[in-house]
N, C-alpha and C positions, 0 to 999 in steps of 0.2 A: 633634196627634192621630196615631195610628198610621197611618191611611190617608195622611195628608200625608207622613209620613216615608217610607212605601213609595213614593209617587209620586216623591218627590225621588230616592230611590235608583234607581228604574227609569229616570228621565230621565238620571241620571248614567251608568248602564250604556250607554244609547243614545248618549250624547255620545261615548263611546269606541268607537263602531261595533259594540257588542255588544248585540244585541237580546234582549229577554226570551225570545223563542222559541229563539234560539241558546243562551242560558244554560240553559234547561230541557233541550234536546237534549243538551248537553254533560254536564249533571249526571246525566241518565238513563244515559248511557254510562259515566261514571266511577263512579256509585254505583247500580247496578241493584238491583231488588228482591232481597231476601236469597236466597242460594243456600247453604244450610247443609249441611255434611257432618258425619258422626259424629266426624271427627277435629278439628273446630273446637273451640277452648276456649270457655268461657263468656265470657271477655274479648274474644275475636275476634268472637263473635256480638253482644255488646253494642256493640262499636265499629262494626260494620257496620250494626247497627240504628240507632245514633245518626246515622250518615252519611245513611242512607236517610230518617230522620225529617225531616231538614232539607229534602231534596228534596220530600217529601210536603207539608211545611208551605208551601214556596215555591209549589208548584202550587196549593194551596188558596187562598193569598192572591191569586194571579193571577186565579183564578176569581171571587173576591169583588169585585174592582175593575172 
């Protein structure tokens, strides 16, 4: 099941000394909520949105467990 897969992945992260909390903090810093300017191209906006969607997905999955 998906939850089992997520648990295994989280345990693997912690095995390497990287806690889930640390992962979220680092992702928040690397991929902050979108800061779009008029000079950004559609491709840049889509790329940033894709990165951010992964951060949001991860945070939601952690809440569910």
